[in-house]
N, C-alpha and C positions, 0 to 999 in steps of 0.2 A: 700145587700138593695140597696146601691149608684149605681150598675151596672143594677138592673132590674129596678129602674128608670128611668138610662138613655136610655134602652134599650126601655123601654114603649113609653119616649117622642120620642125617634127616628121613633117608627112606626106610632105613632098617627099624627106627623108631615109630614108622608109621606103615607096620604091615598090612592094615585094612586099605592103605591108599593102593595095593598091589593085588590083593587077593581079591578084592570087593569091587563089583560094577557101580558106577553111579547110577543111583534110582531118578533123579531128578528131583527138582524143589526148588523152592524160592530162596536166593541168596540175600539176606535181610541187608536194608541199609546199614552203613557204619561197618560193615564187615572189613576187618584188616586184611591187607595183601601185602606180602612181601615177596618181592619181585627181585630177580637178578639177571643181567645180560652176560652171555657167555664168549662177546667176542669184543675186540677194541672196535669204538665208533668215532669219527671223525667230531671235533667239537666244532659245531656250526647249528645257525638258527635251522630248522626246517629238518634237521636230520631225524629221518625215520628210525624208532627204537622197537626191539624185537627182545622183549625180557620172558622169563619163565617163572614162574611159580615155584619158591622156595618149598612151599610146605602145602599140603592137601588143605583145601577148604570146605567145611561142614556146615549144614544147617540142620537144624532138629534131628540132629544124631545121624544124619545121613550124608555120605561123602557126596558132595556136588562138584566140585572139580579138584582132579588130583594133581599132585605137585609134578612141576615141569608142563602144565598146561601154559602155552603161549599167550601173552599178553602186548598187543602192539601199542605203540603211541609216537610222538612226535615232540623232538625238542622245541619249545615254543619262546624261551629267552634264554639269554646267557647273560649271568650278572657275574660282576666283579669280583673276584676272589682278592680282596685287598690284602688280608694277611700274609696269604702266599705271596702276592707279588711284592711286598715289602722284603720278606724274607730272601726272594730270589734276587731281587737288585741287588742286596747284599753281598751276594755271591757272584756278580757279575752277570746275572741271568735277567734280560729286559723283555720277556716274553709276558704278555699281557693276559695273566691267567685267568679263567673265568670258571664260574659253576653253572651246570645247566640246569635250565627247569624244563621237566618233562610232563608232558599231559598224555596220562594213559586213556584210551576209548574203547579199547574193543579184546573180549577174549576170542581166541582161534580153539576151537574144538580139536579132538582126535581125526573126525572126518572132516574136518576143512570148513565147517560153520563158524561163521564170524557172529558173535553175540555184543552189541554195544551196550557200553555203561558210561556213567559219569563219574567222576571223581575229582578230588582237587588236585592242585598241580603237586609234582613229586619234585622236592628241592634239594635237600641234602643229601645226595647221593653219598654213599662209600661202600668201598668192600666191607663183608661182614666175615667176621671171624667166629667160631664157634667154640667158647671155651668150655672144657670139661674138667668136672672136679677131680682133682688127684687123689690117691691113696694117702693116709695118713703118713706123714713124715717119719723116716726110718733115720735114728742116729742122732748124732747131736749137734751143736752147731756147727763143726769142720764138714759133716755129711752135707748138710743143707747149703755150706756155701760151695761144696763141690758141685752139688747137683744144678745150683744157680748157674755157676761157671761151665757146664756141659750144655746147659739150655743157651747160655750165648753162643757156644762153640758150634751147636747145632744148626743155630739161626745164620752164623756167618757162614758156614761151608754150604748152606743151602742155597746161599744166593748164586753160586758158581755151580753146583752142582743138580740143582732142581729143576724141574722143569720150565721151560721157557726161558733157559738163561741165556740166548742167543737175543731174545727180544730185551731182556734187562739190560745185556751190554749196548744196546743200539740204543736205548734210553739213556743210560749212563752218558754218552758220547753226544746225545741231543742235550743232555743238562750242561755241559761244558761249552754250548755254543750261546752266544749272546740272544739270539732269538731264533725259535723253532716252532714247529707245529703241535698242537694241542690236541688231544684224544680224551675221550671217555674210557676210562680203562676199564677191561674185561674182568669181570667182579662185581661191579659196581651195583650196588643194591639199593632199593628205595621202598618204603612202608606206605601206603598209600589207603584210604578207605573209600569203599564206594558211597556214593551220594544218596542212591536210591536202590530200592530191592530189583533184583532181576531174575527172569525167570529161567532156569538151567534145565535143559532137557535131558532124558536118561542117556547114558553112553556105555558101550560096551567096556569090559574088565581092560585095564592097560595092559600092555605086554610086559610082563615081569623081566628085568633088567638081567642080561646074564653075567653070571658071577665070574669075576676075573681069578684066574688064579695067583694064589697069595705069592709073593715075591720075598726072597730073603733079604731082611733089613738089617743095615749096617748099624753099628753104634752111633755114629754120627746123624744119623736120620731121627727125625723127630718120631717119636713111638706113637702107633697108631691108637687113637684113645678107644676106651673100651665100651662096647655098646651095652647098653643095658636094656633088659625086656620091658614089657609094658607092665608086668607083675613080676615080683620077686617071690622066691620060695617063703620066706618070711611074711608074705600077706600085705606087703606094701606096693603101693603102685607108683609108678614112674608116670606123671602126668605133666603134659604140654601147655604153657598157657601164655597169654599176652598180657604184658603189664598194662593197667589200668591209666597210669599218669607216668611222667619221666622222674627217673631219679638221678642222682647225682650225687658225686662224695663233695662237691663245693656247695650244694643247697640244700640238699636233704639234711634232716635233724633226726638226731637219737628219739625214737619213740614216734616218729611219725608214721599215721596210718596209710596202709597200701592195701591195693587189691589187686587182684589179677585175674583173666577170664579165660577159663578152660576151652582151650581150641579145638580138643578131639576128645570124645568120646571114648571112655574105657568101658571095656566089657569084661564080664565074668565068663568063665568057661564053656559055661553053656550060651553064650553069644546074648546073655541078655546085658543090660546096661547098667554097671556098677557107678559108674560117675558120668552124668550126662554132659555133654558138649553147654556150654554156656553158663556153667556151674560158677561160683566165685569163690578165690582165696582170698582168705581176710588176714594182714598181718601187719607186721609194721619194721621200721628200720631199726636194727640193733646197734648199729656202728655208723658214723661216717664222719670221716677225718678228711678234710680238705688237702690239695696237694700244695707243696710248700717249695721254697727256693730249697738250693743245692740239691735237685734232680729228686727230691723226696716225693714221691707219687700219693695219689690219693688212695683212700681205703674205705669200701661201703659193703656192708654186710646186712643182710634183709632175711626174714622167715615169715613162715605165714602160719598160723595156730587154730584156725577155723576154715572148714569148708562149707559154705551155702550152697546147698542145691535147690532148685526152684521149687517153692511150694512145700518146703521139707523144714525141718527145725536145723538150725547150724550143728554141726559135727565139731568136736573138738578132735584135733589130729596134730603129728608133730611132723616135720617136713625139714628137708634138706636140699638146699640150692644145690644140682648135681650139674646143669649147664645154662648158659645163657649167650645169646648173641651179640655182638658188639661191633661198633665200627671201629675200635680200637683193639690189639692183641692184648687181652688179659688175662689174667691166671686164677682160676678158683682154687681154693685148699679144701682140705677134705671136711672143713665146718662150712663151706660157702661162700667164705669171704672172697671179694672180688677184688684184685689189684693187678698193678701192670705187671708184665712178664720181666725178667732180668734183661738190661739193655747193655750191648757194648760199648762201654764208654771209654775204651782204651785203645781199641787198634786202630781208627781212623784219626784221633787227634796225633798218635805217634806217627804215622804214615805221613800225616801233612806237616807234622814238624821234620822230618828226615828230608821231604822234601823242600820245605822252606830252606834249608840249610845247605842245601846244594851250591847256589852262587858264592857262597863263603869259602866254599871248599876248591878255591884255585889261588893259583900262585900269579904274581904280574906276568902276564904273557904277552908275547910280542903276535904279530900278525899270523905267524904259522899257526896258532892254535886259539885265535880269537874265536872261530867257530864253535869250540869247546866251550869256552866262556858263555859264549851267547847260548847254547845249548841249555848249560847249567842255569842261567838266568833264565830260561824259558821253563825248565822245571819247577823254581820256585815261584814264578808267576802264576803257574796252573794251579799250584797249591791254594791259592788264596781267591784267584777270581778266573778259573777256567781258562777257556779261548782267550778271553780278554789281558788276564794275566799272562798267558804266553806269547800274544802280541805286544805287550808291553816290554818283557823280558828279551825279546828280538831285535826291540830298538834300538839297543846300545845303551841303554839305562846302568847306571852303577850296580855293582852286585848287591850292595846294601840295600839299594832300592827294591831289585829282586826278592832279596830275601823278607825285607819289610813286608812286600806284598804276601809272602807265602806263609810268613810267620801270623798276620792276619787272619786268613785263612783257617791256621791252625789254633789260635784264639777263639775264633767262630766257634768251631767245633768243639772246644774244651766248655767253652760258657753253656752252649747248648744242653751237653750232657752232664755238666759237674756243678751249674752254679744257677742256671735258671730252673722256673719252677717245674716239677716233675709233672707226669702224666696225671689228668684227670679220670675218673671213672665215671662214663656217663651211660644210661639207659635211657633210650628215647620210649616216648610211648609207642603202646603195641610191641615193643620188644618180645622176641620169644624167650622164654625161659622153660627149664625143666626141672621139676622137683620132685624129689622122692616123698611119697606121702605114707605116714602110717597112724592108722586110728589108735587114740589113747584108750586106755580102759575106765578113765573117767567119764561122768556125765559132762554132756554138751553143755556149752555155757550159754545161758539165757539171758535176753535182753534183761535191764533194770526196770522194772515196769513201777518203780514206787517214786522215780523222780518227775 
Protein backbone atom coordinates (compact mmCIF):
# COMPACT_ATOMS: atom_id res chain seq x y z
CA UNK A 1 0.00 0.00 0.00
CA UNK A 2 2.89 2.37 0.83
CA UNK A 3 4.57 1.80 -2.52
CA UNK A 4 1.33 2.29 -4.47
CA UNK A 5 0.59 5.54 -2.63
CA UNK A 6 4.10 6.84 -3.31
CA UNK A 7 3.79 6.01 -7.00
CA UNK A 8 0.38 7.69 -7.19
CA UNK A 9 1.82 10.84 -5.64
CA UNK A 10 4.72 10.81 -8.08
CA UNK A 11 2.32 10.57 -10.99
CA UNK A 12 0.01 13.30 -9.75
CA UNK A 13 2.85 15.66 -8.92
CA UNK A 14 4.18 15.26 -12.46
CA UNK A 15 1.21 15.92 -14.75
CA UNK A 16 3.44 16.95 -17.63
CA UNK A 17 4.78 13.41 -17.72
CA UNK A 18 1.31 12.27 -18.69
CA UNK A 19 0.02 15.07 -20.86
CA UNK A 20 3.12 15.87 -22.96
CA UNK A 21 4.91 13.73 -25.46
CA UNK A 22 8.68 13.54 -25.18
CA UNK A 23 10.43 15.80 -27.67
CA UNK A 24 13.74 14.02 -27.66
CA UNK A 25 17.08 15.48 -26.74
CA UNK A 26 20.30 14.85 -24.89
CA UNK A 27 20.24 13.27 -21.45
CA UNK A 28 23.21 14.91 -19.70
CA UNK A 29 25.93 12.99 -17.91
CA UNK A 30 25.54 12.65 -14.12
CA UNK A 31 21.75 12.73 -14.38
CA UNK A 32 20.31 10.95 -11.31
CA UNK A 33 17.94 8.08 -12.08
CA UNK A 34 15.72 6.71 -9.30
CA UNK A 35 14.76 3.11 -10.12
CA UNK A 36 12.50 0.55 -8.46
CA UNK A 37 11.65 -3.09 -9.16
CA UNK A 38 8.02 -4.21 -9.01
CA UNK A 39 8.53 -7.92 -8.31
CA UNK A 40 10.59 -10.18 -6.07
CA UNK A 41 13.83 -11.47 -7.62
CA UNK A 42 16.15 -14.35 -6.62
CA UNK A 43 19.31 -13.28 -4.83
CA UNK A 44 21.94 -14.64 -7.21
CA UNK A 45 24.85 -13.46 -9.29
CA UNK A 46 23.92 -12.86 -12.93
CA UNK A 47 20.22 -12.33 -12.14
CA UNK A 48 18.58 -10.02 -14.75
CA UNK A 49 16.93 -6.97 -13.18
CA UNK A 50 14.07 -5.06 -14.77
CA UNK A 51 13.36 -1.79 -12.97
CA UNK A 52 11.28 1.30 -13.70
CA UNK A 53 11.95 5.00 -13.35
CA UNK A 54 10.18 6.37 -10.29
CA UNK A 55 10.23 9.94 -11.62
CA UNK A 56 10.25 11.49 -15.11
CA UNK A 57 13.60 12.73 -16.42
CA UNK A 58 14.00 16.17 -18.00
CA UNK A 59 16.77 17.81 -20.01
CA UNK A 60 16.76 21.49 -20.96
CA UNK A 61 13.21 21.74 -19.59
CA UNK A 62 11.97 19.05 -21.98
CA UNK A 63 10.58 15.69 -20.96
CA UNK A 64 13.01 13.02 -22.14
CA UNK A 65 11.93 9.90 -20.26
CA UNK A 66 8.53 9.53 -18.57
CA UNK A 67 8.23 7.78 -15.24
CA UNK A 68 7.78 3.99 -15.49
CA UNK A 69 10.32 3.84 -18.32
CA UNK A 70 11.96 0.41 -18.08
CA UNK A 71 15.65 0.20 -17.19
CA UNK A 72 17.42 -3.15 -17.41
CA UNK A 73 20.53 -4.43 -15.68
CA UNK A 74 22.18 -7.43 -14.05
CA UNK A 75 23.31 -8.45 -10.57
CA UNK A 76 27.11 -8.42 -10.88
CA UNK A 77 28.11 -9.18 -7.29
CA UNK A 78 26.74 -10.34 -3.94
CA UNK A 79 28.31 -8.65 -0.92
CA UNK A 80 28.05 -9.95 2.60
CA UNK A 81 25.52 -8.10 4.79
CA UNK A 82 27.54 -8.49 7.98
CA UNK A 83 25.33 -6.54 10.38
CA UNK A 84 22.21 -8.40 9.29
CA UNK A 85 24.01 -11.75 9.55
CA UNK A 86 25.08 -11.10 13.14
CA UNK A 87 21.61 -10.01 14.22
CA UNK A 88 20.02 -13.01 12.46
CA UNK A 89 22.39 -15.52 14.10
CA UNK A 90 21.44 -14.14 17.51
CA UNK A 91 17.86 -15.12 16.67
CA UNK A 92 18.69 -18.61 15.39
CA UNK A 93 18.78 -17.75 11.66
CA UNK A 94 22.05 -18.82 9.99
CA UNK A 95 21.22 -17.61 6.47
CA UNK A 96 24.30 -15.88 4.91
CA UNK A 97 22.53 -12.64 3.99
CA UNK A 98 23.88 -10.57 1.08
CA UNK A 99 23.50 -7.18 -0.55
CA UNK A 100 23.16 -7.28 -4.35
CA UNK A 101 25.31 -5.05 -6.55
CA UNK A 102 23.38 -4.21 -9.74
CA UNK A 103 24.78 -2.75 -12.94
CA UNK A 104 22.13 -1.06 -15.10
CA UNK A 105 22.95 -0.82 -18.79
CA UNK A 106 19.95 0.18 -20.95
CA UNK A 107 16.64 2.00 -21.27
CA UNK A 108 13.70 0.24 -22.93
CA UNK A 109 11.40 2.81 -24.56
CA UNK A 110 7.67 2.44 -25.07
CA UNK A 111 8.13 1.25 -28.67
CA UNK A 112 10.62 -1.43 -27.60
CA UNK A 113 13.74 0.48 -28.62
CA UNK A 114 16.73 -0.29 -26.40
CA UNK A 115 19.14 2.56 -25.59
CA UNK A 116 22.42 1.52 -23.94
CA UNK A 117 24.01 3.75 -21.33
CA UNK A 118 26.78 3.56 -18.76
CA UNK A 119 26.49 4.16 -15.03
CA UNK A 120 28.13 3.17 -11.79
CA UNK A 121 27.10 0.11 -9.81
CA UNK A 122 23.94 0.35 -7.69
CA UNK A 123 24.81 -0.97 -4.24
CA UNK A 124 22.62 0.11 -1.33
CA UNK A 125 19.20 -0.91 -2.57
CA UNK A 126 16.25 -0.42 -0.19
CA UNK A 127 12.52 0.23 -0.39
CA UNK A 128 11.72 3.93 -0.71
CA UNK A 129 9.09 5.51 1.50
CA UNK A 130 7.60 8.91 0.62
CA UNK A 131 7.14 11.04 3.74
CA UNK A 132 4.51 13.79 3.45
CA UNK A 133 4.37 16.75 5.82
CA UNK A 134 1.36 16.52 8.10
CA UNK A 135 -0.99 19.42 8.91
CA UNK A 136 -0.27 21.36 12.10
CA UNK A 137 -1.01 19.24 15.15
CA UNK A 138 -4.31 19.91 16.90
CA UNK A 139 -4.84 19.62 20.61
CA UNK A 140 -2.34 19.26 23.41
CA UNK A 141 -0.08 16.52 24.74
CA UNK A 142 -2.86 13.94 25.13
CA UNK A 143 -4.06 14.43 21.55
CA UNK A 144 -0.51 14.03 20.18
CA UNK A 145 -0.01 10.84 22.19
CA UNK A 146 -3.31 9.49 20.92
CA UNK A 147 -2.36 10.25 17.31
CA UNK A 148 0.98 8.48 17.81
CA UNK A 149 -0.78 5.43 19.28
CA UNK A 150 -3.23 5.40 16.35
CA UNK A 151 -0.29 5.39 13.93
CA UNK A 152 1.19 2.36 15.73
CA UNK A 153 -2.15 0.51 15.71
CA UNK A 154 -2.63 1.18 12.00
CA UNK A 155 0.86 -0.18 11.24
CA UNK A 156 0.17 -3.35 13.25
CA UNK A 157 -3.20 -3.94 11.57
CA UNK A 158 -1.71 -3.32 8.10
CA UNK A 159 0.60 -6.31 8.62
CA UNK A 160 -2.35 -8.72 8.57
CA UNK A 161 -4.81 -6.77 6.40
CA UNK A 162 -2.65 -4.96 3.83
CA UNK A 163 -1.84 -6.20 0.32
CA UNK A 164 0.41 -9.27 0.00
CA UNK A 165 -0.37 -10.47 3.52
CA UNK A 166 0.08 -14.09 2.39
CA UNK A 167 3.58 -13.33 1.18
CA UNK A 168 4.41 -11.63 4.50
CA UNK A 169 3.21 -14.73 6.35
CA UNK A 170 5.40 -16.98 4.20
CA UNK A 171 8.42 -14.74 4.86
CA UNK A 172 7.68 -14.88 8.58
CA UNK A 173 7.72 -18.68 8.44
CA UNK A 174 11.01 -18.51 6.54
CA UNK A 175 12.47 -16.25 9.23
CA UNK A 176 11.87 -19.02 11.79
CA UNK A 177 13.92 -21.52 9.77
CA UNK A 178 17.68 -21.70 10.45
CA UNK A 179 18.47 -21.41 6.73
CA UNK A 180 16.21 -20.16 3.96
CA UNK A 181 16.41 -18.71 0.43
CA UNK A 182 17.22 -15.04 -0.07
CA UNK A 183 15.56 -12.68 -2.48
CA UNK A 184 15.68 -9.08 -3.65
CA UNK A 185 12.47 -7.66 -2.26
CA UNK A 186 9.78 -6.15 -4.42
CA UNK A 187 9.94 -2.35 -4.12
CA UNK A 188 13.72 -2.25 -3.71
CA UNK A 189 15.01 1.00 -5.19
CA UNK A 190 18.37 2.40 -6.24
CA UNK A 191 19.55 5.81 -7.41
CA UNK A 192 22.30 5.86 -10.03
CA UNK A 193 23.91 8.53 -12.21
CA UNK A 194 24.56 8.34 -15.94
CA UNK A 195 28.29 8.30 -16.73
CA UNK A 196 27.91 10.03 -20.11
CA UNK A 197 25.29 11.82 -22.17
CA UNK A 198 22.65 9.79 -24.01
CA UNK A 199 20.63 10.83 -27.06
CA UNK A 200 16.93 10.17 -26.43
CA UNK A 201 14.58 10.04 -29.44
CA UNK A 202 11.12 11.63 -29.40
CA UNK A 203 8.26 9.42 -28.23
CA UNK A 204 4.47 9.65 -28.42
CA UNK A 205 2.65 10.70 -25.25
CA UNK A 206 2.35 7.87 -22.72
CA UNK A 207 -1.09 6.49 -22.12
CA UNK A 208 -2.78 8.16 -19.17
CA UNK A 209 -3.46 5.75 -16.29
CA UNK A 210 -7.08 4.79 -15.66
CA UNK A 211 -8.27 6.37 -12.44
CA UNK A 212 -9.43 3.76 -9.96
CA UNK A 213 -12.69 4.18 -8.15
CA UNK A 214 -12.00 5.55 -4.66
CA UNK A 215 -12.83 2.99 -2.00
CA UNK A 216 -14.13 3.65 1.45
CA UNK A 217 -11.28 3.79 3.95
CA UNK A 218 -11.59 2.42 7.46
CA UNK A 219 -10.21 4.23 10.49
CA UNK A 220 -7.46 1.63 10.94
CA UNK A 221 -6.03 2.26 7.47
CA UNK A 222 -3.36 4.87 6.88
CA UNK A 223 -5.01 8.00 5.42
CA UNK A 224 -3.96 8.86 1.91
CA UNK A 225 -1.54 11.81 1.87
CA UNK A 226 -2.82 15.01 0.29
CA UNK A 227 -1.80 15.62 -3.30
CA UNK A 228 -0.49 19.13 -3.76
CA UNK A 229 -0.70 20.96 -7.09
CA UNK A 230 2.34 22.39 -8.83
CA UNK A 231 1.12 25.86 -7.85
CA UNK A 232 -1.10 26.98 -5.01
CA UNK A 233 -3.65 29.75 -4.92
CA UNK A 234 -1.29 31.85 -2.81
CA UNK A 235 1.29 32.03 -5.61
CA UNK A 236 3.72 29.54 -4.11
CA UNK A 237 5.27 26.71 -6.09
CA UNK A 238 5.61 23.00 -5.28
CA UNK A 239 9.12 22.18 -6.49
CA UNK A 240 10.69 18.75 -6.85
CA UNK A 241 14.46 18.67 -6.46
CA UNK A 242 17.35 16.31 -5.77
CA UNK A 243 19.71 16.87 -2.86
CA UNK A 244 23.21 17.70 -4.05
CA UNK A 245 24.90 15.92 -1.12
CA UNK A 246 23.97 13.43 1.62
CA UNK A 247 22.46 14.64 4.89
CA UNK A 248 22.25 12.75 8.18
CA UNK A 249 21.13 13.41 11.71
CA UNK A 250 24.40 11.77 12.79
CA UNK A 251 26.92 13.82 10.80
CA UNK A 252 25.24 17.02 9.61
CA UNK A 253 25.76 20.18 11.65
CA UNK A 254 23.46 23.12 12.27
CA UNK A 255 24.25 25.90 9.81
CA UNK A 256 25.75 23.49 7.25
CA UNK A 257 25.21 24.85 3.73
CA UNK A 258 23.18 22.60 1.43
CA UNK A 259 21.92 22.69 -2.14
CA UNK A 260 19.27 20.89 -4.17
CA UNK A 261 18.92 20.80 -7.95
CA UNK A 262 15.44 21.38 -9.40
CA UNK A 263 14.54 18.16 -11.22
CA UNK A 264 11.40 19.22 -13.07
CA UNK A 265 10.54 22.61 -14.59
CA UNK A 266 7.68 24.65 -13.18
CA UNK A 267 5.41 26.28 -15.76
CA UNK A 268 3.22 29.37 -15.66
CA UNK A 269 -0.42 29.25 -16.68
CA UNK A 270 0.55 30.19 -20.26
CA UNK A 271 3.10 27.33 -20.25
CA UNK A 272 6.08 29.63 -20.09
CA UNK A 273 8.78 28.49 -17.70
CA UNK A 274 8.66 29.96 -14.20
CA UNK A 275 11.41 27.86 -12.61
CA UNK A 276 13.64 26.01 -15.09
CA UNK A 277 14.91 22.52 -14.49
CA UNK A 278 18.51 22.67 -13.29
CA UNK A 279 17.96 25.69 -11.03
CA UNK A 280 19.55 25.47 -7.58
CA UNK A 281 17.90 25.76 -4.20
CA UNK A 282 20.41 27.08 -1.63
CA UNK A 283 19.84 26.65 2.08
CA UNK A 284 21.18 25.25 5.34
CA UNK A 285 20.61 22.64 8.02
CA UNK A 286 18.67 24.30 10.84
CA UNK A 287 18.63 21.39 13.31
CA UNK A 288 20.52 18.10 13.54
CA UNK A 289 20.21 15.81 16.53
CA UNK A 290 21.80 12.34 16.41
CA UNK A 291 20.00 9.19 17.51
CA UNK A 292 20.68 8.20 21.12
CA UNK A 293 20.27 5.26 23.44
CA UNK A 294 16.91 4.19 24.85
CA UNK A 295 15.24 4.39 21.44
CA UNK A 296 15.59 8.15 21.05
CA UNK A 297 15.57 8.79 17.32
CA UNK A 298 17.53 11.33 15.34
CA UNK A 299 16.03 14.62 14.19
CA UNK A 300 16.90 16.59 11.07
CA UNK A 301 15.50 19.88 9.77
CA UNK A 302 16.68 21.92 6.80
CA UNK A 303 15.27 24.62 4.56
CA UNK A 304 16.19 26.78 1.61
CA UNK A 305 16.42 30.57 1.45
CA UNK A 306 17.59 31.25 -2.11
CA UNK A 307 16.73 30.12 -5.61
CA UNK A 308 19.52 30.41 -8.18
CA UNK A 309 18.17 30.37 -11.72
CA UNK A 310 20.88 29.92 -14.38
CA UNK A 311 22.18 33.24 -15.73
CA UNK A 312 20.06 35.23 -13.25
CA UNK A 313 20.58 36.86 -9.88
CA UNK A 314 19.69 34.72 -6.88
CA UNK A 315 16.15 35.19 -5.62
CA UNK A 316 15.29 35.21 -1.92
CA UNK A 317 12.52 32.74 -1.12
CA UNK A 318 10.68 31.14 1.77
CA UNK A 319 10.43 27.35 1.72
CA UNK A 320 8.83 24.49 3.61
CA UNK A 321 9.76 20.85 3.17
CA UNK A 322 6.53 19.03 2.27
CA UNK A 323 7.84 15.66 1.06
CA UNK A 324 10.96 13.52 0.96
CA UNK A 325 11.99 10.02 -0.04
CA UNK A 326 13.86 7.87 2.45
CA UNK A 327 14.94 4.23 2.82
CA UNK A 328 13.43 4.40 6.31
CA UNK A 329 9.82 5.06 7.22
CA UNK A 330 10.07 8.62 8.55
CA UNK A 331 7.56 11.35 9.31
CA UNK A 332 7.57 15.06 8.52
CA UNK A 333 5.74 17.51 10.74
CA UNK A 334 4.10 20.73 9.55
CA UNK A 335 7.43 22.59 9.89
CA UNK A 336 9.26 20.05 7.72
CA UNK A 337 11.16 18.39 10.57
CA UNK A 338 12.12 14.79 9.79
CA UNK A 339 12.06 12.11 12.48
CA UNK A 340 11.08 8.45 12.67
CA UNK A 341 7.45 7.39 12.86
CA UNK A 342 6.16 6.08 16.21
CA UNK A 343 7.09 2.41 16.60
CA UNK A 344 5.28 -0.41 18.38
CA UNK A 345 7.54 -1.07 21.38
CA UNK A 346 5.09 -3.08 23.45
CA UNK A 347 3.23 -5.77 21.50
CA UNK A 348 6.10 -8.05 20.41
CA UNK A 349 8.00 -8.10 23.74
CA UNK A 350 4.76 -8.94 25.58
CA UNK A 351 3.87 -11.73 23.14
CA UNK A 352 7.35 -13.24 23.40
CA UNK A 353 7.30 -12.99 27.20
CA UNK A 354 3.96 -14.82 27.33
CA UNK A 355 5.31 -17.53 25.04
CA UNK A 356 8.46 -17.82 27.17
CA UNK A 357 6.37 -18.37 30.32
CA UNK A 358 4.52 -21.35 28.86
CA UNK A 359 7.10 -24.01 29.85
CA UNK A 360 6.77 -22.91 33.48
CA UNK A 361 2.98 -23.27 33.35
CA UNK A 362 2.94 -27.02 33.99
CA UNK A 363 2.79 -29.36 36.95
CA UNK A 364 5.04 -32.34 37.50
CA UNK A 365 3.40 -34.54 34.91
CA UNK A 366 3.43 -38.21 34.23
CA UNK A 367 3.93 -39.94 30.91
CA UNK A 368 0.29 -39.43 29.97
CA UNK A 369 0.65 -35.67 29.60
CA UNK A 370 4.36 -35.53 28.78
CA UNK A 371 3.47 -34.53 25.25
CA UNK A 372 1.68 -31.46 26.57
CA UNK A 373 4.81 -30.49 28.50
CA UNK A 374 6.98 -30.89 25.42
CA UNK A 375 4.57 -28.72 23.47
CA UNK A 376 4.87 -25.93 26.03
CA UNK A 377 8.65 -26.28 25.96
CA UNK A 378 8.53 -25.96 22.17
CA UNK A 379 6.49 -22.74 22.42
CA UNK A 380 8.97 -21.28 24.88
CA UNK A 381 11.95 -22.22 22.72
CA UNK A 382 10.32 -20.79 19.59
CA UNK A 383 10.05 -17.40 21.30
CA UNK A 384 13.82 -17.24 21.60
CA UNK A 385 15.38 -19.05 18.64
CA UNK A 386 12.57 -19.81 16.19
CA UNK A 387 12.67 -23.33 14.76
CA UNK A 388 15.99 -24.05 16.48
CA UNK A 389 14.40 -23.23 19.84
CA UNK A 390 11.38 -25.37 18.99
CA UNK A 391 13.59 -28.39 18.28
CA UNK A 392 15.50 -27.84 21.52
CA UNK A 393 12.20 -27.68 23.43
CA UNK A 394 11.06 -30.96 21.87
CA UNK A 395 14.24 -32.80 22.90
CA UNK A 396 13.04 -33.03 26.48
CA UNK A 397 15.08 -30.28 28.12
CA UNK A 398 13.84 -29.01 31.45
CA UNK A 399 11.08 -26.36 31.47
CA UNK A 400 13.55 -23.90 32.98
CA UNK A 401 15.90 -24.25 30.00
CA UNK A 402 13.04 -23.84 27.50
CA UNK A 403 11.73 -20.80 29.39
CA UNK A 404 15.24 -19.34 29.52
CA UNK A 405 15.52 -19.56 25.75
CA UNK A 406 12.15 -17.84 25.39
CA UNK A 407 13.00 -15.05 27.81
CA UNK A 408 16.23 -14.51 25.88
CA UNK A 409 14.12 -13.75 22.79
CA UNK A 410 11.84 -11.41 24.76
CA UNK A 411 14.89 -9.64 26.21
CA UNK A 412 16.33 -9.15 22.70
CA UNK A 413 13.06 -7.63 21.49
CA UNK A 414 12.93 -5.36 24.54
CA UNK A 415 16.56 -4.29 24.07
CA UNK A 416 16.19 -3.30 20.41
CA UNK A 417 12.99 -1.37 21.10
CA UNK A 418 13.75 0.32 24.43
CA UNK A 419 17.50 0.36 25.14
CA UNK A 420 19.39 0.32 21.83
CA UNK A 421 20.10 3.48 19.89
CA UNK A 422 17.08 4.86 18.06
CA UNK A 423 16.67 5.24 14.33
CA UNK A 424 18.87 7.75 12.55
CA UNK A 425 17.58 10.01 9.78
CA UNK A 426 19.53 9.73 6.54
CA UNK A 427 19.04 11.34 3.13
CA UNK A 428 21.45 10.07 0.48
CA UNK A 429 22.80 12.17 -2.35
CA UNK A 430 20.17 12.70 -5.08
CA UNK A 431 17.31 12.05 -2.65
CA UNK A 432 14.10 13.43 -4.13
CA UNK A 433 12.53 16.14 -1.98
CA UNK A 434 9.45 18.32 -2.44
CA UNK A 435 9.44 21.89 -1.16
CA UNK A 436 6.84 24.62 -1.24
CA UNK A 437 8.52 27.87 -2.24
CA UNK A 438 7.14 31.37 -1.79
CA UNK A 439 8.99 34.45 -3.05
CA UNK A 440 9.79 36.99 -0.35
CA UNK A 441 8.93 40.65 -0.81
CA UNK A 442 12.43 41.66 0.26
CA UNK A 443 15.24 42.28 -2.19
CA UNK A 444 17.38 39.37 -3.37
CA UNK A 445 20.47 38.55 -1.36
CA UNK A 446 23.54 39.75 -3.23
CA UNK A 447 27.01 38.26 -2.86
CA UNK A 448 29.44 40.21 -0.66
CA UNK A 449 31.88 41.75 -3.13
CA UNK A 450 33.93 43.59 -0.51
CA UNK A 451 35.64 40.46 0.83
